[in-house]
C-alpha positions as CSV (number, residue, x, y, z in Angstrom):
1,M,-79.7,17.7,-64.5
2,H,-81.9,14.6,-63.8
3,W,-81.1,12.0,-61.1
4,V,-80.6,8.1,-62.7
5,P,-81.0,5.7,-59.9
6,D,-77.9,3.3,-59.3
7,T,-79.6,-0.3,-59.8
8,Q,-77.1,-1.5,-57.1
9,T,-78.2,1.1,-54.6
10,D,-81.4,2.0,-55.1
11,D,-83.1,0.2,-52.4
12,L,-80.3,1.2,-49.8
13,M,-82.3,4.7,-48.8
14,S,-85.0,4.7,-46.5
15,L,-87.4,7.6,-47.0
16,I,-90.2,7.6,-44.2
17,L,-93.2,9.8,-43.9
18,L,-94.6,10.1,-40.5
19,N,-97.8,12.1,-39.5
20,K,-96.5,13.5,-36.2
21,P,-98.7,13.8,-33.4
22,F,-99.2,16.9,-31.2
23,G,-96.7,17.1,-28.1
24,V,-94.0,15.1,-30.0
25,L,-90.6,16.5,-29.9
26,C,-88.6,16.0,-33.6
27,Q,-85.6,14.2,-32.4
28,F,-84.8,10.9,-31.0
29,T,-84.1,11.4,-27.5
30,D,-84.9,13.6,-24.6
31,K,-83.3,13.9,-21.1
32,D,-87.0,14.8,-19.6
33,E,-88.1,11.5,-21.1
34,R,-90.7,13.3,-23.2
35,S,-92.2,11.7,-26.2
36,T,-90.1,11.5,-29.1
37,L,-89.7,10.2,-33.0
38,A,-88.3,7.1,-31.0
39,D,-92.1,6.4,-30.2
40,Y,-93.0,6.2,-33.7
41,V,-90.0,5.2,-35.8
42,S,-87.6,2.1,-35.4
43,T,-85.8,2.4,-38.5
44,P,-82.1,3.2,-37.6
45,G,-80.0,6.0,-38.9
46,V,-83.1,8.2,-40.3
47,Y,-83.5,12.1,-39.1
48,P,-85.7,14.4,-40.2
49,A,-85.5,16.7,-43.2
50,G,-86.7,19.7,-41.8
51,R,-88.3,19.9,-38.4
52,L,-91.6,20.7,-36.7
53,D,-92.4,22.3,-33.3
54,R,-93.6,20.0,-30.4
55,D,-96.8,22.0,-30.7
56,S,-97.1,21.3,-34.4
57,E,-98.7,18.2,-36.1
58,G,-98.2,16.7,-39.3
59,L,-96.1,15.8,-42.1
60,L,-92.3,14.9,-41.3
61,V,-90.2,13.3,-44.1
62,L,-87.2,11.2,-42.4
63,T,-84.0,10.1,-44.5
64,D,-80.8,8.3,-44.1
65,D,-79.6,9.9,-47.4
66,G,-77.8,13.3,-46.8
67,V,-77.8,14.2,-50.4
68,F,-81.7,13.8,-50.6
69,Q,-82.1,15.7,-47.5
70,A,-80.0,18.7,-48.5
71,R,-82.0,18.8,-52.0
72,L,-85.3,18.5,-50.4
73,S,-84.4,21.2,-47.8
74,Q,-82.6,23.5,-50.1
75,P,-84.0,27.1,-49.4
76,G,-86.6,28.0,-51.8
77,R,-86.7,24.8,-53.7
78,C,-89.7,23.2,-52.2
79,W,-93.5,24.5,-50.9
80,K,-94.3,23.7,-47.5
81,S,-98.1,23.1,-47.0
82,Y,-99.8,23.7,-43.8
83,W,-103.6,23.9,-42.4
84,V,-103.8,26.7,-39.7
85,Q,-106.4,26.8,-37.2
86,V,-106.5,30.9,-36.4
87,E,-108.6,32.8,-33.7
88,G,-111.2,35.3,-34.8
89,E,-112.5,35.7,-38.2
90,M,-109.6,36.0,-40.9
91,T,-110.3,39.3,-43.0
92,Q,-109.4,39.4,-46.8
93,G,-107.0,41.7,-45.5
94,A,-105.3,40.0,-43.1
95,I,-105.2,37.1,-45.9
96,E,-103.6,39.5,-48.6
97,R,-100.9,40.9,-45.6
98,L,-99.7,37.3,-45.1
99,T,-99.6,36.8,-48.8
100,T,-97.7,39.7,-49.5
101,G,-95.4,39.4,-46.3
102,V,-95.3,40.6,-42.8
103,T,-92.4,42.1,-40.9
104,I,-91.0,39.8,-38.1
105,R,-88.2,41.0,-35.9
106,Q,-87.2,43.6,-38.4
107,R,-87.4,41.0,-41.3
108,R,-90.3,40.7,-43.8
109,T,-91.6,37.2,-44.4
110,R,-91.3,36.0,-48.3
111,P,-94.4,36.3,-50.4
112,C,-96.5,33.1,-49.8
113,R,-99.7,31.4,-51.0
114,V,-102.7,31.6,-48.5
115,A,-106.6,31.2,-48.9
116,A,-109.3,30.9,-46.2
117,V,-110.7,27.0,-46.7
118,P,-113.1,25.1,-44.5
119,P,-112.3,22.8,-41.9
120,P,-110.0,19.8,-43.0
121,A,-111.1,16.5,-42.1
122,V,-108.3,15.7,-39.5
123,G,-110.2,14.9,-36.5
124,E,-109.8,16.2,-33.1
125,R,-106.5,17.0,-31.9
126,E,-105.3,15.2,-28.3
127,P,-105.3,17.1,-26.2
128,P,-108.3,19.3,-27.5
129,V,-107.7,22.8,-28.9
130,R,-108.5,25.0,-26.0
131,L,-111.6,27.4,-27.8
132,R,-112.9,30.8,-26.1
133,R,-116.5,30.7,-25.8
134,H,-118.1,33.5,-28.3
135,I,-115.1,33.8,-30.6
136,P,-115.1,32.2,-33.8
137,T,-112.2,30.2,-35.4
138,S,-111.2,30.2,-39.2
139,W,-109.0,28.0,-41.2
140,L,-106.2,28.7,-43.5
141,E,-104.3,26.6,-46.0
142,L,-101.1,28.2,-46.4
143,E,-98.0,27.4,-48.5
144,L,-94.4,29.0,-47.9
145,R,-90.8,28.5,-49.3
146,E,-89.0,29.1,-46.0
147,G,-89.1,28.1,-42.2
148,R,-87.9,31.0,-39.7
149,N,-88.3,29.8,-36.1
150,R,-92.2,29.5,-35.4
151,Q,-92.9,31.4,-38.6
152,I,-96.5,30.8,-39.4
153,R,-97.7,31.3,-35.7
154,K,-95.6,34.5,-35.8
155,M,-97.1,35.7,-38.9
156,T,-100.9,35.1,-38.1
157,A,-100.3,36.8,-34.5
158,A,-98.8,39.8,-36.4
159,V,-102.3,40.1,-38.4
160,G,-104.3,39.6,-35.3
161,N,-105.2,36.1,-35.7
162,P,-103.3,33.8,-33.3
163,T,-102.5,30.2,-34.5
164,L,-104.5,27.8,-32.4
165,R,-103.3,24.4,-34.2
166,L,-100.9,24.0,-37.2
167,I,-101.0,20.8,-39.1
168,R,-98.3,20.2,-42.0
169,F,-99.9,18.1,-44.8
170,G,-97.2,18.7,-47.7
171,V,-93.6,19.0,-48.2
172,G,-92.9,19.4,-51.9
173,P,-94.4,16.2,-53.7
174,F,-94.8,14.5,-50.5
175,R,-98.2,14.5,-48.9
176,L,-99.9,12.9,-45.8
177,D,-102.4,11.2,-47.8
178,G,-104.5,9.7,-45.3
179,L,-101.8,8.9,-42.6
180,A,-103.4,8.8,-39.2
181,P,-101.4,10.4,-36.4
182,G,-98.3,8.2,-35.2
183,E,-98.6,6.4,-38.6
184,T,-95.8,5.7,-40.9
185,R,-94.9,4.9,-44.5
186,E,-91.9,4.1,-46.3
187,I,-91.1,5.1,-49.7
188,S,-88.6,3.2,-52.0
189,N,-85.2,5.2,-53.1
190,R,-86.3,5.0,-56.7
191,E,-89.8,6.5,-56.0
192,A,-88.8,9.2,-53.5
193,W,-86.0,10.4,-56.0
194,R,-88.6,10.4,-59.1
195,L,-91.2,12.2,-56.8
196,L,-88.4,15.1,-56.3
197,D,-87.1,15.1,-59.7
198,R,-90.4,15.8,-61.1
199,Y,-91.5,18.2,-58.6
200,R,-91.7,21.6,-60.3
201,P,-92.3,24.5,-57.3
């Protein structure tokens, strides 16, 4: 069933795309006064549709529409796309293991999409990634449709390539599209639902 916008409420929903910087908590308050989403998003009433760990970067979708959030976050519906910098040379065998699934705490991860890629044009992280001399790094583009706790980091560690940097660049039909760290972009209700309705995983 396709969503049909209500012209009377079409502009009520706020959908915000944020490029979350490294070190920012995926919440709006923190008793220890660490950096939170409140440092970058001032729109009242929005909340993340999915989370990113404090030490991960990239695309965060925030909305004030519970129905939209539930549909976007529905298990297995949307691919989430990441650039992953790992320690060591990523072999084809390791890529195949990630693709078919690895076992983490007696549970096997679902099949996903993985490919070795050149370093993406994302600039240096602040603070910079700590690299070990004489040990190369590799970049992957990884897409998955589940979101277990610190899943990607556990997956790459399981194949012998610890994650050094993790950047999400896509959630379903939504992309970073040039947003610098800390920048936001707002999408209208009508456009957000149109993109989600036309998305085919």
